N, C-alpha and C positions, 0 to 999 in steps of 0.2 A: 727598368722603367722608373722614373721618378714619381713621387706622389702627385706632383702637379700634372704630369702627363696622364697618370691614371685617372685623376679627377676630370681632366679634359675629355678623355676617351669616354668615360661614363656619361659625362654631360652631353657629349655629341650624340651618343647612342640613345640617351634617354630624352632628348629634346623632341617633343611631339608638337607639331604645328597645330594651331587651333583648327577645329573641324576636319582634322586629318582622318582619312579612312584607309584601311590597309588594302593593298592589291594582293589578291591571293590567286594562285594558279592551281587548278585541280587536274591531275593526270589520272584519268579513270578508265576502267575496263569497260569496253563497249557492251558486253553481254550482261553484266550485273550492275555495277555502280551507275553507269550512264542510264540504264533502264530504271534504277532506283531513284535517280534524280528526276526522271520523267514521271515516275509514280508520285513523287512528292508534289510535282506541279499539278497533275491531274486530280489529286486529292486535296488541292488547295492548302498544302502545308506552307506555313510562312517561315522564312529563314533569310538571313542577311544576303544582300545582292552583291557581296564583295568578291565572289568566286567566279573565275572564268575557266570553263572546262575545256580540256583537250582529251579526246577519246582515242584509245588504242585497242587493238584486238585483245591484248592480255597484259597484265602487269609484268609478266615474264619478259615482255618485249620492251619494257621501259628501262632505258639506260640511266644510271645516275647522272650522266652528262646532261640529260634533259632537265633535271632538277637544277643543276648548276647554271644552265642557260637561263632558266626562269629567274633565278636570283640575279644573274649577271645583267639581265635586261630590265631589272627594276621591281620584280615581285618582292613583297615583304614577307610572304609565306607561301609554302607549297604543301598541298595535300595529295597523297597518292592513295587511290582507293580501288579495290578489286574484289573478286569473289571470295567467299568463305572457303577455307581449306576443305577439299572434297567436292567443291562445286565448280571447279575450273572447267571452262569450255574446252580447254586444251589439256585436260587431265591434271597436270602438275605445274603449270606455269607460275601460279601464285605461290607455290611452295618453294620454288627456286628463287622467286623474287623476295620472299620473306627473308631468306639468308642474305641475299645481296644487300637489301636495305637495312638489315640489322647492322652489318659491318659499315655501310656507308653512313648511317646515322651516328655511329661511334666516331667516325673520322670527322664528320662535320662538328660534332661537339668538341673534339680535340683541337680543331683549328679555331674555335671560338664562335661558332654559329650557335646562337641561343636556340635550343631545341623547341622552344615555344613557336618557332617559325616552321618547323618541319613535322608533318603529321602523316600517319598511315592508318587506313581503316579498311575493314571488310564490310561491304554493303551489298546485299543481294538485290535482285530485281524487284522483290516484293517488299523491300524495306524502305519505302518512301519516308516513313516517320523517322527512321534512323538517319537517313541522309540529311534531313532537315536538322536533326539534333547535332550530327557531326559538324555540319557547316557552321552552326551557331557556336559550338565549342571552339572550333578552329579559329573563327573570326575573333572571338573574345581573347583567345590565347595570343594571336598575332598582335592584337591591339595592345595587350600588356607588354609585349616585346618592343613595340614602337617601330618607327621606320627602319629599314635595313641599313646597317652601317655602310659607309662608303667603301668601295673597292680601291680607292686611291691609296697608294702606298706611302706610309709616313716616312719622313726623313730619318736617317740614321741607319746603322748597320744591323744591330741585333735588338737592343732595347731591354733585354732581360739577361742577367747573369745566371746561367744554369750551374747546378752543382758540379763539381769536378768529378770526372769518372775515374774509378779505381778498379784494379783487378790484377791478378797474378800473371795471366797469360800462359803460353806453352813453356815447356822446359827449355832453358837456354842451351844453345849449342855453340861450343867454341869453334874456332876456325879449323882445327884438326878434325873434329867430327863432321863439320860441313864438307870438308874435302873428301872424307870417306863416303858421305852420301852422294856427292857429285860423281865420284868414281863408280859407285854402284849404279847410279842412275844411267850413266853413259853406257855401262856394261849391259844393263837391262834393255836399253833402247837399241843397242847394236844387235842383241840376240833377237829382239822382236822383228827387226828388219831382215836379218839374215834368214830366220826361219819363216819369213813371210806371214807372220801372224797379223801384220798390218802393213799397209803401203806407205804410211807416213806417221811420224811421231810429232805431236804438237807439244812443244815445251818452251823453255825460256832460254834466251841467249843474251850475251853481254850487250849492254847499251853503250851509248857514246860517252856517258858520264860515269864516274865511280859509283859502285853499288846500285847501278840502274840496269834493269833488264827489259827486254821486249819479247813478244811472242816470236817463235821461230818454227818453221815446218821442216823437219828433217826427213829426207827420203833416201839418203845413202849412209851406209855404215861409217864412212870416213868423216861424215859431218857430225857424228854423235859427240865428238869432242867439244862442239860448240855449246852443248847443253850446260846450263848453270843452275845453281840452287842456292838460295839464301834469303835474307830478309828484304831483298829488292824485288822479289818475284810477286808483284802485286796483281797483275791482270788475272781475271777469271777466264781461263782458257776454254771453258765450256762454250763461250760465244763464238769460237772459231771452228767448232766441230762441223756444223752444218755446211759451211762453204768447203771444207776439206773433203767432205763426203761426195761433193759434186765431181771430184776428180779421182777419188780412191774408193774402192769397195769397202775397205775396213780401215779404221783410224785408231791409233793409240794416242791417248791424251794424258799428260802429266797433270795430276790434280792435287791441290791442297785440300784440307778438310772442308773448308768453306766453299770450294768449287763443286764438291760432290752433289750438293743439293740441287744445283742448277742442272747438272748432267742428269740426275734422277728425274727432275721436273720435265726436261725435254723428252725423256723417254715416256714419262707418264702421259704427256700431252700429245704423243704420237709424232713428234718432230724428229725423233731418232729411234732406231731399233737397237735393242741391247746387243744383238749379234753383230752389229756394225762397229762396236766399240771395244777397245781394250783399255781399261782404266788403270793407269799406273799411279797408285797412291804413294805419296812421299811424306816421311816424317817432317813436320813443318816447325820451324823455329819462330813462327810469327812473321809478319811483314811490317816494315817501317813506314810510318806516315809522318813526315817531318822529323822531329827529334826523338820521337818515341814510338811505341807499338801502336799499330792501328787500333781503333776502337773495337772492331770486331774480334781482335785477337785477345783482348783482356779477359774474355770469358771462355776462351777456347783452349782445349788441351793440345791441339795440333796432331793428335793421333789419327792414323788412317782408319778406314771403316771397312767391314767385310764386303761391301759392294765392289771394292777394288779387285781387279784380276791379278795384279802384281803389287807388292808392297815393298818399297825401298826404305831401308833404315840404315843406321850406322853399321849394324852388324852384317847387312847384305840384302839380298833380294829373296823374297818369299812369295809363294803362290797364294797365300791367304793370311788373315790376321784375326785376332779375337775382337769381339764386340767391345766398344768402349764401355767403361764402367758406368753405372747409374749416376754416380757422383759427378763424373765428367760431363754427362749429358744434361744434368740438372744445375749446372753452375749458373748463378744469376747473371743476366746480361748487364754489362756496365752502363747501358743507356737507360735501364728501367728507372733508375733514381731520377734522371732528368725528366723522363716522361711523367713520373708521379708528381714532380715539382710543377710542371706546366699544368697538369690536370688540377692542381690545388688552387690555381689562380682563377679569378673571375673571368667569365668568357670575353669581356671587353679587352682584358689584357692579352688573352690568348689571341684574339683576333688581330690586335695591333702587332703582336710579335710575328705572327705568320704572314701578315701583309708586308711587314718589313722584309721578311725572308724572301717571299715571292717577288717583291719589288726589285730584287737584285738579279732576277733571272734574265739571261741574255737571249733565251730561246735558241741556243746553239744546238740543243738536243744531244749533247754529249752523253747525258744520262741514258737516253734511249739507245744510243749506239753501243754503249758499254754493257748494257744489260743483256745477259744470255737469253732471258725470257721475253724480251721485246722483239718478236719475230714477225709481226703482222706484215703481210706483203705491202699493204698501204696503210700507214698510220692514220688515225683519225685527224691528226693535225694537218695532214697532207691532202685531205678531202676538201674540196671547195664548192661542191654542188650537192647538198648545202654545205656551208662552212660552219662547222660546229664549234671550232676553237679559233678565235681570232689569231692571225699569225703575227701581227705587229706586237712590239714590246709595249703593251699597254697594261692598265691596271687589271681589268677583269680577265683579259686573255691569259696573263701570267698565272693568276690564281687558278683558272680553269684547267690550264695545262698541267700544272703540278699536282692538282687534286685528282684529276681523272686518270693520270698515269699511275698514281698510288692505288686508286681503286682497281685499275686493271690488273695490278700485281697482288691484290689482296688474296690471301690464301695460297699464293704462288711464290711470293718473294722468299728467298732462301737466306737473306741476311749477309750476302757477300759484300755489300756496301760499295760496289763499283760505281753506282750512280753518284753517291756523295763524294767518292774519291776523285772522280773526273770533273766534278762541277767546278768551273772556274770562278763561280761566285760564292762558293762555300755555303750553299743552302743546305740546311740540315734535313736532307731527304731521308737519311737513315732513321731519324726519329719518327717520321711519319710511317715508314715501312715497318719499323719495329712495333709501333703502336697497333697497326692493323694485324700484325702477326700475333701479338698478345691477345687481341680481341678474338681472332679466329680460334686460337688455342683455348681460350676461356669458354667460348660458346660451343665449339664443335670438336675439340680435341687436337692434339698435335699431329701434324703430318711428318712422318719420318723420311728416311731415304729409300723406302721401298717403292719402286716405280709402279707397282701394282695398286697402290693406294690411290683412291680418288681424291682430287683436290676438293677442299671443303665447299667451295662456292659453285660446284657443278653437281652437287649432291644435296640431299635433304632427308630429314626425318619428320614424320608426322608430328612428333612431340617437340619439335624445335620451339624454342622460346619465342613468345610474341606478346610479352606484357606491355609493350609500348604501342601496340596496334589497337585502335579504337573499335 
């Protein structure tokens, strides 16, 4: 972004009309904060009249989508208020909400929303004085931020040159070694079908173009020769397991290192049973994306994980493998430098950057179709009564769709980058997903490949951080 554009963006965001007053939406808990607001009224507490309240049974029932809708429809600021920890009418709804909104707040900051516009508070039914104080502070904060920037997408493709990503990636495998892996993979698949350890093997077959593959379902040993392996094996095959299980009692799936997280996540969330799967881990040479290694491969060793039932390498087929080394697991992600660079920019520039990105969205939902963890029977974008996400390719609808999808995957995304790979508009969805993964890891710890571990945003601890809550 040029200096002139930056100045214009700041000027637009900072232009406050004369006598302007902010519009603020308050999403409040019925049992505590709403009663606290009522207490403020009955005790004649004075506070600004800029807030319009919507009450809910519990903050745990408030979706981040409701906050996005408020901004989308013209609110300059949003306040979410509920019971103090330990006072929830539904025992723990506010504790679950605290984690959810911690991550959502981080995302909104990353895409350029000034956090002076977004506030959270604990207000009990007896704290009428606190409600009045909170509303006054929030109103002052939103007034400082000024009118909400437009959702209209600026012209241009990206607007900011991000740092170049670097990394070593997996061990390179020459064609001779890849041929050995292919032969061992075909042998393993044939034995799986012959011994009836699975009714189908999901793998990769040759595509219509050189170095291109597509998913194949192998049910006969004679078809095992169709199986391929190489840097063209891009698809995350975890997305195909659910449909295969509709026809077969047990399914074998060929998995790269980056696919294992999706398979583990589906088991963790009850979409698959471990005894229904036979996971064939294969030594991965990395996958190609254009002329070089895919971004996700730059920080990956390509080594299989002990979660696999069979492990295929150059040497042969094994029943197990060793845990990856700590050094391999802690390799810095190549995208982290780009994320840090974006975070160093003023929020006006970040907002412009992401509005340009979202402005390219075609609403084709290829990202949803490719993601193994997007499995809702009816997606929120397909619901029309009420219609939460506008379906037309317009300014606020595009932003809402891309943001809420990222929030839905927070704490669940495994970094396979299928969404970014299949996006025909080249939107940097991988940066948003990676940012949320970093924040979840920083706040609540890293979720590994153990399917018995709980996802971070369906759990809570009483001591979870809440320094941003009023």
